[in-house]
C-alpha positions as CSV (number, residue, x, y, z in Angstrom):
1,M,73.2,113.1,95.9
2,A,73.1,112.4,99.6
3,A,74.9,109.1,99.1
4,R,77.7,110.9,97.2
5,K,78.1,113.4,100.0
6,S,78.2,110.8,102.8
7,N,81.3,108.6,102.2
8,P,83.0,108.0,105.6
9,F,85.4,105.5,103.9
10,L,86.7,108.1,101.5
11,I,86.9,110.8,104.2
12,L,88.6,108.8,106.9
13,G,90.9,107.1,104.4
14,G,91.9,110.5,102.9
15,V,92.6,112.0,106.3
16,L,94.8,109.1,107.4
17,I,96.7,109.1,104.1
18,A,97.2,112.9,104.3
19,A,98.6,112.4,107.8
20,F,100.9,109.6,106.6
21,L,102.0,111.7,103.7
22,A,102.8,114.7,105.9
23,L,104.8,112.4,108.2
24,A,106.6,110.9,105.2
25,V,107.5,114.2,103.6
26,F,108.1,116.3,106.7
27,G,109.2,113.4,109.0
28,A,112.5,115.1,109.8
29,L,110.6,118.0,111.4
30,F,108.6,115.7,113.6
31,S,111.5,113.4,114.5
32,P,112.5,113.9,118.1
33,Q,116.0,112.5,117.6
34,D,118.5,111.7,114.9
35,P,117.2,108.3,113.5
36,N,120.8,107.0,113.1
37,A,122.2,108.3,116.4
38,M,123.4,105.4,118.6
39,Q,123.3,105.7,122.3
40,A,125.2,102.9,124.1
41,G,123.5,103.6,127.4
42,E,119.9,103.4,126.0
43,K,119.8,100.0,124.4
44,L,116.4,98.2,124.2
45,L,114.5,100.7,126.3
46,A,110.7,100.2,126.4
47,P,108.3,102.8,125.0
48,S,108.2,106.0,127.1
49,L,107.6,109.7,126.8
50,T,111.2,110.1,125.8
51,H,111.2,107.2,123.3
52,L,107.6,106.7,122.1
53,F,108.4,103.4,120.4
54,G,111.3,102.5,122.6
55,T,114.9,101.9,121.4
56,D,116.7,99.2,119.4
57,R,119.8,97.2,120.2
58,F,122.0,100.1,119.2
59,G,120.1,102.6,121.4
60,R,118.5,104.3,118.3
61,D,115.1,105.9,118.8
62,I,112.6,103.6,117.0
63,F,110.0,106.3,116.5
64,S,112.5,108.5,114.7
65,R,113.6,105.6,112.6
66,A,110.0,104.7,111.8
67,L,109.4,108.2,110.5
68,A,112.5,108.0,108.3
69,G,111.4,104.5,107.2
70,L,107.9,105.7,106.4
71,G,109.3,108.2,104.0
72,T,111.3,105.6,102.2
73,T,108.5,103.1,102.1
74,F,106.0,105.7,100.9
75,F,108.4,106.8,98.1
76,V,109.1,103.3,97.0
77,A,105.4,102.4,96.9
78,A,104.3,105.5,95.1
79,A,107.1,105.3,92.5
80,T,106.4,101.6,92.0
81,V,102.7,102.2,91.3
82,A,103.5,105.2,89.0
83,I,105.8,103.0,86.9
84,G,103.4,100.1,86.8
85,A,100.3,102.2,86.1
86,V,101.9,104.5,83.4
87,F,103.5,101.7,81.4
88,G,100.7,99.3,82.1
89,T,98.1,101.8,81.0
90,L,100.0,102.7,77.8
91,T,100.3,99.0,77.0
92,G,96.7,98.3,77.7
93,A,95.5,101.3,75.7
94,L,97.5,100.3,72.6
95,T,96.5,96.6,72.7
96,G,92.9,97.3,73.7
97,Y,92.2,100.0,71.2
98,Y,94.2,98.8,68.1
99,G,94.1,95.0,68.7
100,G,95.6,92.9,65.9
101,V,99.2,92.0,65.8
102,A,100.3,94.5,68.4
103,D,97.7,93.1,70.8
104,A,98.8,89.6,70.3
105,A,102.6,90.4,70.6
106,L,102.3,92.6,73.7
107,M,99.9,90.3,75.5
108,R,102.1,87.3,74.9
109,L,105.0,89.3,76.4
110,N,102.7,90.2,79.2
111,D,101.7,86.6,79.8
112,T,105.4,85.6,79.8
113,L,106.1,88.1,82.6
114,T,103.0,87.0,84.5
115,A,104.1,83.4,84.3
116,F,107.1,84.2,86.5
117,P,106.5,84.4,90.3
118,A,106.5,88.1,91.2
119,V,109.1,87.6,93.9
120,L,111.5,85.7,91.5
121,L,111.1,88.4,88.9
122,A,111.9,91.1,91.4
123,L,114.9,89.2,92.7
124,L,116.2,88.8,89.2
125,A,115.8,92.5,88.4
126,I,117.4,93.6,91.7
127,S,120.3,91.3,91.1
128,L,120.9,92.9,87.7
129,L,120.4,96.5,88.9
130,G,122.3,96.1,92.2
131,P,120.8,95.4,95.6
132,G,120.5,97.9,98.5
133,K,119.4,100.9,96.4
134,E,116.0,102.6,96.4
135,S,116.2,103.1,92.6
136,S,116.8,99.4,92.0
137,L,113.9,98.3,94.2
138,V,111.6,100.8,92.5
139,L,112.5,99.6,89.0
140,A,112.3,96.0,90.0
141,L,108.9,96.3,91.6
142,G,107.6,98.6,88.9
143,L,108.5,96.0,86.3
144,V,106.6,93.4,88.3
145,F,103.5,95.6,88.5
146,I,103.3,96.4,84.7
147,P,101.7,93.2,83.5
148,G,98.8,93.4,86.0
149,Y,97.9,97.0,85.0
150,A,98.3,96.2,81.3
151,R,95.8,93.4,81.4
152,L,93.3,95.4,83.5
153,M,93.5,98.4,81.3
154,R,93.4,96.4,78.0
155,T,89.9,95.3,79.0
156,A,88.9,98.8,80.1
157,F,90.0,100.3,76.7
158,A,88.7,97.5,74.5
159,S,85.1,97.6,75.9
160,P,84.1,101.1,74.8
161,S,86.3,101.3,71.7
162,N,83.3,100.6,69.4
163,R,80.7,102.8,71.2
164,A,79.0,105.7,69.4
165,F,81.1,108.5,70.8
166,V,84.3,106.8,69.7
167,L,82.9,106.1,66.2
168,S,81.7,109.7,66.0
169,A,85.2,110.9,66.9
170,R,86.7,108.7,64.2
171,L,84.2,110.1,61.6
172,M,85.2,113.6,62.6
173,G,88.8,112.8,61.8
174,A,90.2,112.4,65.4
175,K,93.5,110.6,65.5
176,G,94.0,107.4,67.6
177,A,96.0,109.2,70.3
178,R,93.4,111.8,70.8
179,I,90.6,109.2,71.1
180,I,92.7,107.1,73.5
181,F,93.7,110.0,75.9
182,V,90.7,112.4,75.5
183,Q,87.7,110.1,74.8
184,L,88.6,106.7,76.4
185,L,91.0,107.5,79.2
186,P,88.5,109.4,81.4
187,N,86.0,106.5,81.0
188,T,88.6,104.1,82.4
189,L,89.1,106.1,85.7
190,P,86.5,104.1,87.6
191,T,88.7,101.0,86.9
192,L,92.1,102.6,87.2
193,L,91.7,104.7,90.4
194,P,90.7,101.8,92.8
195,A,93.4,99.7,91.2
196,L,96.0,102.4,92.1
197,T,95.1,102.1,95.8
198,I,95.3,98.3,95.7
199,G,98.6,98.6,93.9
200,F,99.9,101.0,96.5
201,N,99.1,98.5,99.3
202,N,100.7,95.7,97.3
203,A,103.8,97.8,96.8
204,V,104.0,98.7,100.5
205,L,103.9,95.0,101.4
206,A,106.3,94.1,98.5
207,E,108.8,96.7,99.7
208,A,108.5,95.4,103.3
209,G,109.0,91.8,102.0
210,M,112.0,92.7,99.9
211,S,113.6,94.6,102.7
212,F,112.7,91.9,105.2
213,L,114.6,89.4,103.0
214,G,117.6,91.8,103.0
215,I,117.5,92.6,99.3
216,G,115.7,95.9,99.5
217,V,116.7,99.1,101.3
218,T,119.8,98.4,103.5
219,P,121.5,100.3,106.3
220,P,122.2,103.1,107.1
221,D,118.9,104.0,105.3
222,A,115.8,103.0,107.2
223,S,112.7,101.4,105.8
224,L,109.7,99.8,107.6
225,G,110.4,96.5,106.0
226,Y,114.0,96.3,107.1
227,M,113.1,97.5,110.6
228,L,110.6,94.7,110.8
229,S,113.2,92.2,109.7
230,E,115.6,93.6,112.3
231,A,112.9,93.4,115.0
232,Q,112.4,89.7,114.3
233,G,115.7,88.9,116.1
234,M,114.6,90.9,119.2
235,L,111.1,89.6,119.8
236,A,112.0,88.3,123.3
237,A,114.1,91.3,124.4
238,A,112.1,94.1,122.7
239,P,108.7,92.9,121.5
240,W,107.6,96.5,121.2
241,Y,109.9,97.0,118.2
242,A,108.0,94.6,116.0
243,A,104.6,95.7,117.4
244,C,105.2,99.4,116.7
245,V,106.8,99.0,113.3
246,G,104.3,96.4,112.2
247,G,101.5,98.6,113.5
248,V,102.6,101.4,111.3
249,I,102.6,99.2,108.2
250,V,99.2,97.8,109.0
251,L,97.7,101.2,109.7
252,L,99.1,102.6,106.4
253,V,97.7,99.6,104.4
254,F,94.4,100.0,106.3
255,A,94.2,103.8,105.4
256,V,94.8,103.2,101.7
257,G,92.4,100.3,101.7
258,L,89.7,102.5,103.2
259,F,90.4,105.2,100.6
260,G,90.1,102.6,97.8
261,E,86.8,101.4,99.2
262,G,85.6,104.9,99.3
263,L,86.6,105.5,95.7
264,Q,84.8,102.4,94.6
265,R,81.6,103.5,96.4
266,R,81.9,107.0,94.9
267,M,82.3,105.7,91.4
268,H,79.3,103.4,91.7
269,T,76.8,106.0,93.1
């Protein structure tokens, strides 16, 4: 019991994630300036009490834009993981529990999607849905995430499908849907929950990568990935730009990673 109560990874990670979530949701309240306001006389200012992260080449406050970008990145990552996890879990549950022809057909489709490089698949989806929109980026990345969750959850649902409690439920007349969602799903949580934190981190990095390439969120909307791309061209004149924005991304990924590690330790104690 003592081991379960003492979990600094889970506590610290949870506190950091809560802080990031508060900033992402209520960032406008904490924002000292309008993130899109251009000040011609304040271009490329170094970090100070007035501009905590300095200013960019248009005189915009980087800290205010980072808060706005954090909200965008957080939303894209959370929505991406939700799409991948929901549809991946449903696919894995159906294939793992029922097996047979459905298993073979869906897993072949899953293998086909997995065979494509993730970036190429995302690029194809974004080109079809239209670049520069959060909805397009979320749907594209969500599609990329489905195969991984489907394969993971297929194994998680297939392993206990012949255990005594499942056989007992069948003998009592329980339908397949009830067995999947009431009997089996809770037993897959030790596998699913840590996978969600890993997926969130991957989604954050994927959003940053897509926006860095110029095919994700585009101006005037701010995202951490696009800001990092913009900072690349100002490394000599304003090195603080890349350092501050990159630091926010690293700290967010670190916080979610800590929380995921804490979840795994909690599940195995």
